Residue frames as qw, qx, qy, qz and C-alpha x, y, z in Angstrom:
[[0.005, -0.888, -0.460, -0.003, 0.01, 0.00, 0.00],
 [0.418, 0.335, -0.002, 0.845, 1.37, 3.41, -0.99],
 [0.186, -0.613, -0.437, 0.632, 1.08, 6.27, 1.50],
 [0.264, 0.700, 0.377, 0.546, -0.46, 9.41, 0.07],
 [0.237, -0.968, -0.059, -0.064, 0.21, 12.99, 0.98],
 [0.406, 0.710, -0.444, 0.367, 3.59, 14.55, 1.46],
 [0.825, -0.558, 0.029, 0.083, 5.99, 13.11, 4.00],
 [0.068, 0.827, -0.558, 0.029, 9.70, 13.28, 4.82],
 [0.991, -0.025, -0.081, 0.102, 12.06, 10.35, 4.44],
 [0.486, -0.683, 0.443, 0.318, 15.58, 9.99, 5.73],
 [0.536, 0.667, -0.462, -0.232, 18.10, 9.70, 2.93],
 [0.789, -0.260, 0.557, -0.005, 19.07, 6.04, 2.58],
 [0.229, -0.258, 0.789, 0.509, 20.79, 3.83, 0.01],
 [0.328, 0.454, 0.825, 0.079, 17.30, 2.92, -1.27],
 [0.234, 0.881, 0.408, -0.047, 16.23, 6.49, -2.04],
 [0.400, -0.536, 0.238, 0.704, 19.57, 8.15, -2.75],
 [0.277, 0.158, 0.621, 0.716, 19.08, 8.11, -6.54],
 [0.032, -0.784, -0.585, -0.205, 15.57, 9.64, -6.12],
 [0.317, -0.835, -0.128, 0.431, 17.04, 12.39, -3.95],
 [0.393, -0.335, 0.414, 0.750, 19.81, 13.09, -6.43],
 [0.240, 0.405, 0.707, 0.528, 17.20, 13.31, -9.19],
 [0.042, -0.854, -0.445, 0.265, 15.46, 16.30, -7.60],
 [0.399, 0.106, 0.224, 0.883, 16.12, 19.35, -9.84],
 [0.104, 0.681, 0.342, -0.640, 14.75, 22.87, -9.52],
 [0.548, 0.797, 0.255, 0.003, 13.74, 24.94, -12.51],
 [0.719, 0.295, 0.048, 0.627, 16.67, 26.04, -14.68],
 [0.085, 0.754, -0.018, 0.651, 16.28, 29.73, -13.70],
 [0.632, -0.730, 0.058, -0.253, 16.56, 28.80, -10.02],
 [0.921, 0.035, -0.228, 0.314, 19.80, 26.82, -10.15],
 [0.352, 0.518, -0.307, 0.716, 21.89, 29.85, -9.14],
 [0.400, -0.596, 0.147, -0.681, 19.87, 30.32, -5.97],
 [0.816, -0.383, 0.336, -0.273, 20.10, 26.84, -4.40],
 [0.064, -0.507, 0.847, 0.149, 22.81, 24.21, -4.42],
 [0.709, 0.067, -0.587, -0.384, 22.06, 20.87, -6.05],
 [0.876, -0.411, 0.016, -0.251, 21.10, 17.95, -3.80],
 [0.884, 0.151, -0.277, 0.346, 24.46, 16.25, -4.37],
 [0.259, 0.504, -0.371, 0.736, 26.29, 19.18, -2.78],
 [0.574, -0.540, 0.156, -0.595, 23.85, 19.26, 0.15],
 [0.974, -0.187, -0.113, -0.068, 24.42, 15.54, 0.76],
 [0.679, 0.328, -0.344, 0.559, 28.18, 16.03, 0.65],
 [0.080, -0.554, 0.311, -0.768, 27.85, 18.82, 3.19],
 [0.807, -0.419, 0.018, -0.415, 25.62, 16.61, 5.37],
 [0.926, 0.062, -0.298, 0.224, 28.31, 13.93, 5.26],
 [0.506, 0.309, -0.348, 0.726, 30.97, 16.34, 6.57],
 [0.221, -0.350, 0.308, -0.857, 28.65, 17.97, 9.13],
 [0.499, -0.305, -0.806, -0.091, 27.11, 14.96, 10.94],
 [0.324, -0.487, -0.633, 0.507, 24.80, 15.90, 13.76],
 [0.018, 0.420, 0.050, -0.906, 24.34, 19.38, 12.34],
 [0.359, 0.145, -0.516, -0.764, 22.82, 18.68, 8.92],
 [0.494, 0.220, 0.744, -0.392, 19.33, 17.09, 8.80],
 [0.227, 0.222, -0.598, -0.736, 18.72, 16.08, 5.14],
 [0.501, 0.266, 0.756, -0.327, 15.33, 14.69, 4.09],
 [0.002, -0.135, -0.733, -0.667, 13.62, 13.65, 0.82],
 [0.466, 0.252, 0.314, -0.787, 10.12, 15.08, 0.38],
 [0.019, -0.068, -0.932, -0.355, 7.87, 12.36, -1.10],
 [0.584, 0.141, 0.190, -0.776, 4.23, 12.42, -2.11],
 [0.947, 0.184, 0.021, -0.262, 2.86, 8.93, -2.57],
 [0.883, -0.121, 0.265, 0.369, 5.75, 7.21, -4.27],
 [0.504, 0.734, 0.087, 0.447, 7.01, 10.38, -6.09],
 [0.514, -0.353, -0.159, 0.766, 10.04, 12.32, -4.91],
 [0.170, 0.883, 0.370, 0.235, 8.92, 15.95, -5.06],
 [0.034, 0.911, -0.216, 0.350, 11.68, 17.79, -3.25],
 [0.735, -0.048, -0.441, 0.512, 14.58, 17.81, -0.83],
 [0.228, -0.907, 0.083, -0.344, 15.29, 19.82, 2.27],
 [0.696, 0.016, -0.487, 0.528, 18.14, 20.07, 4.66],
 [0.394, -0.897, -0.090, -0.180, 17.86, 21.68, 8.04],
 [0.437, 0.410, -0.547, 0.584, 20.77, 22.78, 10.23],
 [0.700, -0.622, -0.346, -0.062, 20.69, 21.99, 13.90],
 [0.571, -0.792, 0.049, 0.210, 22.54, 24.14, 16.47],
 [0.712, 0.421, -0.021, 0.562, 25.24, 25.49, 14.23],
 [0.454, -0.542, -0.105, 0.699, 27.83, 27.86, 15.71],
 [0.383, 0.865, 0.322, 0.039, 26.55, 30.89, 13.75],
 [0.085, 0.966, -0.243, 0.022, 29.53, 33.21, 14.36],
 [0.856, 0.243, -0.373, 0.263, 32.03, 30.32, 14.75],
 [0.142, 0.506, -0.533, 0.663, 33.03, 31.56, 18.20],
 [0.324, -0.224, -0.873, 0.287, 30.63, 29.58, 20.40],
 [0.098, 0.095, 0.332, -0.933, 28.47, 32.63, 21.24],
 [0.604, 0.247, 0.127, -0.747, 25.35, 31.84, 19.26],
 [0.228, 0.051, 0.954, 0.187, 23.79, 28.54, 18.22],
 [0.532, 0.320, -0.014, -0.784, 21.05, 28.64, 15.56],
 [0.404, 0.144, 0.896, 0.119, 18.83, 26.12, 13.81],
 [0.455, 0.561, 0.087, -0.687, 16.85, 26.41, 10.65],
 [0.830, 0.464, 0.308, -0.019, 16.46, 25.57, 6.99],
 [0.399, -0.500, 0.500, 0.584, 19.72, 25.24, 5.07],
 [0.061, 0.141, -0.701, -0.697, 18.41, 24.07, 1.66],
 [0.579, 0.408, 0.565, -0.423, 15.02, 23.66, -0.01],
 [0.080, 0.239, -0.713, -0.654, 14.84, 22.18, -3.48],
 [0.643, 0.350, 0.538, -0.418, 11.39, 21.55, -4.87],
 [0.488, 0.087, 0.724, 0.480, 11.41, 19.69, -8.14],
 [0.044, 0.105, -0.345, -0.932, 10.67, 21.83, -11.22],
 [0.347, -0.255, -0.690, -0.582, 7.40, 20.08, -12.08],
 [0.453, -0.485, -0.727, 0.177, 6.19, 20.05, -8.47],
 [0.163, -0.074, -0.258, 0.949, 6.43, 23.73, -7.59],
 [0.353, -0.138, -0.113, -0.918, 3.33, 25.68, -6.62],
 [0.652, -0.245, -0.647, -0.311, 1.64, 22.62, -5.08],
 [0.619, -0.699, 0.057, -0.355, 2.29, 23.32, -1.42],
 [0.914, -0.026, -0.278, 0.295, 5.39, 21.18, -1.00],
 [0.347, 0.456, -0.313, 0.757, 7.61, 24.13, -0.02],
 [0.466, -0.545, 0.142, -0.682, 5.17, 25.12, 2.68],
 [0.948, -0.252, -0.167, -0.103, 4.98, 21.48, 3.86],
 [0.747, 0.219, -0.353, 0.519, 8.79, 21.40, 4.06],
 [0.036, 0.510, -0.307, 0.803, 8.97, 24.61, 6.12],
 [0.709, -0.458, 0.025, -0.535, 6.20, 23.40, 8.43],
 [0.951, -0.081, -0.280, 0.102, 8.02, 20.05, 8.86],
 [0.534, 0.309, -0.385, 0.686, 11.26, 21.75, 9.79],
 [0.277, -0.533, 0.200, -0.774, 9.44, 24.08, 12.21],
 [0.872, -0.358, -0.099, -0.318, 7.85, 21.08, 13.88],
 [0.869, 0.052, -0.333, 0.364, 11.18, 19.30, 14.22],
 [0.260, 0.434, -0.332, 0.796, 12.86, 22.44, 15.66],
 [0.553, -0.522, 0.087, -0.643, 10.02, 22.86, 18.17],
 [0.952, -0.200, -0.226, -0.051, 10.40, 19.19, 19.15],
 [0.741, 0.133, -0.318, 0.576, 14.09, 19.84, 19.80],
 [0.430, -0.675, -0.359, 0.480, 13.33, 22.88, 21.92],
 [0.336, 0.131, 0.198, 0.912, 14.30, 25.66, 19.48],
 [0.077, 0.685, 0.453, -0.565, 12.57, 29.04, 19.96],
 [0.285, 0.746, -0.180, -0.574, 13.61, 30.51, 16.62],
 [0.786, 0.307, 0.495, 0.209, 13.77, 29.20, 13.06],
 [0.068, -0.708, 0.313, 0.630, 16.35, 30.72, 10.73],
 [0.740, 0.464, 0.436, 0.219, 16.54, 30.70, 6.92],
 [0.142, -0.566, 0.302, 0.754, 18.71, 32.50, 4.37],
 [0.647, 0.567, 0.505, 0.072, 17.86, 33.29, 0.77],
 [0.423, 0.103, 0.351, 0.829, 19.31, 34.85, -2.35],
 [0.163, 0.633, 0.267, -0.708, 18.01, 38.37, -2.65],
 [0.020, 0.191, -0.591, -0.784, 16.50, 39.51, -5.93],
 [0.598, 0.148, -0.037, -0.787, 13.32, 39.41, -7.98],
 [0.760, 0.120, -0.565, -0.300, 13.60, 35.71, -8.83],
 [0.193, 0.232, -0.841, 0.449, 14.46, 34.63, -5.30],
 [0.429, -0.419, -0.798, -0.059, 12.23, 33.08, -2.63],
 [0.063, 0.062, -0.432, 0.898, 11.91, 36.16, -0.37],
 [0.527, -0.178, -0.135, -0.820, 8.18, 36.53, -0.96],
 [0.748, -0.157, -0.631, -0.136, 7.64, 32.86, -0.09],
 [0.511, -0.103, -0.634, 0.571, 9.46, 33.14, 3.23],
 [0.099, -0.057, 0.253, -0.961, 8.02, 36.49, 4.22],
 [0.611, -0.190, -0.355, -0.682, 4.55, 35.14, 3.33],
 [0.725, -0.218, -0.649, 0.073, 5.12, 32.31, 5.85],
 [0.531, -0.830, -0.159, -0.064, 5.87, 34.81, 8.60],
 [0.739, -0.129, -0.055, 0.659, 9.66, 35.02, 8.51],
 [0.008, 0.997, 0.045, -0.062, 11.07, 38.50, 9.14],
 [0.644, 0.497, -0.260, 0.519, 14.42, 39.82, 8.02],
 [0.620, -0.710, -0.189, 0.273, 16.66, 40.68, 10.90],
 [0.064, 0.970, -0.216, -0.096, 19.10, 42.97, 9.10],
 [0.516, -0.507, 0.640, 0.259, 21.83, 40.36, 8.84],
 [0.749, 0.508, -0.342, -0.254, 23.32, 38.71, 5.79],
 [0.707, -0.370, 0.594, 0.099, 25.21, 35.39, 5.60],
 [0.510, -0.021, 0.699, 0.501, 27.37, 34.66, 2.61],
 [0.075, 0.047, -0.411, -0.907, 25.63, 37.43, 0.62],
 [0.295, -0.426, -0.779, -0.354, 22.19, 36.03, 1.46],
 [0.381, -0.491, 0.070, -0.780, 19.40, 37.65, 3.43],
 [0.180, -0.042, -0.904, 0.387, 18.74, 36.17, 6.92],
 [0.528, -0.393, -0.252, -0.709, 15.20, 35.61, 8.02],
 [0.070, 0.059, -0.874, 0.477, 13.86, 34.44, 11.34],
 [0.575, -0.412, -0.455, -0.541, 10.55, 33.02, 12.52],
 [0.316, -0.349, 0.640, -0.607, 9.59, 32.94, 16.20],
 [0.328, -0.036, -0.927, -0.176, 8.52, 29.36, 16.77],
 [0.138, 0.276, 0.711, -0.631, 5.99, 30.33, 19.42],
 [0.502, 0.452, 0.053, -0.735, 3.83, 31.58, 16.54],
 [0.742, 0.300, 0.597, 0.057, 2.26, 29.50, 13.85],
 [0.325, -0.001, 0.531, 0.782, 3.22, 29.91, 10.20],
 [0.336, 0.381, 0.046, -0.860, 1.17, 32.53, 8.35],
 [0.631, 0.397, 0.660, -0.094, -1.65, 31.34, 6.15]]
């Protein structure tokens, strides 16, 4: 029996090829790293990276990778958790999978006791800023690697 509705799956040997096959639209490739790079980063950051395949029924529809308690300033002063990567497959965009992914990470962070949820994005007209702001994230005036930093207070629900 095939499960329906979106769900997250850990990346395993059985679904690795499906995860590697997730590709965003060609015009978005500059804004998010390919899944293969994310999985390589997850390998070298065990315990910090939380990679998951987004599946609907038996179809891979996206990939996400959260970060858990990273040393934000690399000096031990601030630990942050949030969404590191979000890749929704080109033919699956606009169907609610991105929102599902963000809600799933928020749920996991709440479960782990986090009070804030961080995300970064490429600024610009073709970037995901409207998506994140529409979910309730607010810019905090910071940038990280040339990307805008947004934060969501986890005590509040995501915006509708």
